[in-house]
N, C-alpha and C positions, 0 to 999 in steps of 0.2 A: 503299526500300532505299538506303543510302548507297553512294557510289561510291569515296570515298577512305577506306581503313581507318584506325583510330586511329593506327597507327604512321606512316602517311603524313602525317596531319594534324600529328603531333608534329614530323616532319622539316620540314614546311613552316613551322611556327611557329619552328623553330630557325634558319631560313635567310632567310626573307622580310624585306626585298624585294631584297637585293643579291647574294645568293650563289646561283649555279645549283646545282640538285640534282635528283636523280631521285626519283620517287614511284611507288608501286603504285596501280593503279586497278582497279575491278571493273565497268567499263562493259561488257565482254564484246562479243559479236557483236550489237550493238544493231540492231534492225530498221531504224531510221532511217539507219544507216550502211552498209547493204548496197548493192552496186553499182547494182541496179535502182532503189532508193529515191533514191540520190544522182543518178542520171541524170534521174529525174523532178524532183528538186529543181532541178537545173541548168537544165532546160528551162522551169521555172516562174519562175526568178529573172530580174530585168531584166538586159539585156546588160552594164550597168556593174558588176554583181556577179559576173561570170564572167571569169576569165582563164585561158587555156590556150595551150600552145605545145609545141614539141618538147622532150623531156626530156633529150636528149643535149647538154648544155651544158657549157662550161668553168666553173670556179669564179668567175672574174671576167668580166663582160660590160659592154659600153657600150650603153646604151639597151635597148629592149624586144626580146626574142627574136622570131623569126619565128613566126607562127601555122602550124598544121598544115594548115588547110583542112578538117579532119574535123569534122563537127557535134559539138557538145558531148555530146549524149546518146550517140552512138556512141563518142566518145572514152572515156567513162567505162565504158560497158558492155563495151567491148573493150580495157580498159586494159592487159591483158597483151600485146596485139599492137600497139597504136597508137603506142608510143614517145613517150608524151605526159606532160606535167605539167599538172594542172588545179587551180585554186583557186576554191572557191565562197565568196564573201565575204558578210558580213553575213547569215548564215543565220537570224538572229533575225527577219528579215522574214516568215518562215513560222512560224505559231504553234507547231506541234509542235517545231520546232527551237529556238524561243525558250524554250519550257518546259524543254527539255533543258539549254540553256545556263544559264538562271537557276537551275535546280536544282543544277547542278554548282558554280556560283559561290557559292550560298548556303552550301554546306558549308565554305567558306573565309572567309566574311565576318568571323567573330569574330577571326581573326588579322589580316586585312588592314586593317580600318578604324581600329583604334587606332594603327596605325603610319603609314599613308600617307593617311589621310582617306577620305571617302566613296567607295564604288565607283561610278564614273561610266562612261558610254558602254560598256555591256556589249555585246561583239560576239563572234561566233563565225565561224570560218573552217574549211573542210574542204579538205584537200589529198589528191588522188588522183594517184598517180605510177606510171608504168610501171617495170619492172625496170631498175635501174642509172641511173635518172634523177638529175639534179642540180638542186638549188635554189641559184642563185648567191649569192655573198657580198653581204650587205646587213644593215640593222638595221631594227627596228620600234619604233614609239613607245609600244607598250602593255606593261603587265605581261602575261605570257603563260604559260600552261601548255599544252604540246603532248601530247595523249594519243594513243599509238599503238594503233590498233584492228586493223589487218591488215598483215601483212608486217613487214619490218624496215627500219631506216635508222640512219644515224649522223649526228648533228649535231655539227659542230665549232664550238665557241663561244669567243669572245674577250672580254677584259675590257671591260666597259662604262665609258665615260668616259675611256678612254685614247686620246689623239689618234694614237698610232702605228697603231691599227687602224681608227679612224674620225676623220678630221681635223675639227677644229672648224668649218672653213669649210663642210664638207658638211652637218654638223648645222644650221648657221645657214641655209643656203639651203633645206634640206628643210622647215624650219618656216615658211617663207613660200611654199611651193608647189613647191619643187624636188624632185629625185629623191633616193632613198636608196641607190642602188647605189654600191658602194665599189670603189675600184681595188685589184686583187689583185696581190700579189707573193708568190712562193713563200717568201721569207724570213719572211713573217708567220706561217707555219705553226707555227713553234716556240713561239709564244705561245698557241696554241689548245689547247683541251681537248676530247677526243672523248667523246661521250655516246652509246653504242649504245642503241637502243630496240627492243624487241620488243612484241608485243601484251600488254596488261596493264601496260605501263610508261608513265610520263609524265615530262616534263622541264620544269622551271621555267626561263624565260628572262627575265632582268632587263630592264627598260626600256633600249632602245638598245644592248643587247649585240650586237655584230656576230657573224654566224654564216653558215655554209653547210651544206647537207645533201646527203648521198649516199644514195640509195635502195639497198636490198638486192636480192637476185636474184629477188624475187617482187613482184607489185603491192602497193602500199602505200596504206592509208587512215589519215589522221591527223586528229584534231579539235583545233583550237586554240581555247581559251577565253581571252578577253582582257578587260581592263578598264583604264580610266584612273583616275587619282587626282588629288586636289588637288596632291600633290607632283609627279606626272609632268607635269601641265599647267604648273606653275610652272617646272619645269626647261626645258620646251619654249619657254615664253615668254621665259625668260632667254636661251636660245640665239638666239631671233629678235631680241631687242634687241641682243645682241652683234653680230649681222650689221649692224645699223644703225650701231653704234659703229665697226665695221671699215670701213664705207663712208665714215665721217667721218675716216678716217685713223688711228684708234686701234688698239691691240692689246689687246682686252679679256681679262680673266681668265675662263676657262671656268667654267660653273656648278659648284657643288659637288654631289656625289652625296649620297644620303640618309645621314644625317638633316638635311643642310643644306636650308634651305627655299627659297633663291633668291628670296625674296619681293620684295626691292627692285627687281631687274631685271625680274621678272615684272610688277610694277605699272607700271614705266616703259614696258614694251612695250605693255601694254594701253592706257595713256593715249596713247601715240604712234599706236597702231593706230586708235583712235577719231578722233584729230585728222586723220589722213591718209586716213580712209575705208576702212581695211583691215578694219574690223569694223562 
């Protein structure tokens, strides 16, 4: 059974890779995404693949939020009461979840690869959130489709590549191991677009598009299916090389968004990284 109906595949083809858009999906109440199954998954994953904390957060934060102290299995099984946000990372480490992820992405491959190159580093993330929880303002390096499975949420998304919303310097330090949290100012809100999501709906998030998420009045479960591409790695490497140029006292031009290839700076960074032992 296909999960993305023909109309959604056509919408995706009309907008990928730079324009955020909503899609329908038929994933339904998948048994791998029920709370008990997710609690068992969390208990089986290595600690580095689990992140969880209090869900009552501001849009903008500095550093990591405080942990709740509640065990991850209990956090998920009692998500309605624990006031928590949990992320299960790299779910493809478990064969059943890897099969789910790869099956979903296979439905999109025919549109993706002619535009941005081979699908690389296929990864899945599951987010389990208590009522009213907030995922603070940040960006991600992957092409991403967020499928809403249970509950509701609203993602507020901002234009990718615009330094007003994500300064170039933050991008540059992120690609050499820094953080991706962004400084929030209420004045930024006017540039955001709200995307409400209910079960059976999904949202495409372009590479590096800043966003924050507010959960609805019920517990939420969302599945994020992500991939990297030749294009996204070139943009990331160009950002990293810009950081080198900035440390040398220059003011580099930011990388171009798709369909710009950013090949020159990407190759320069890869050569520099080999010479300096960063790769």
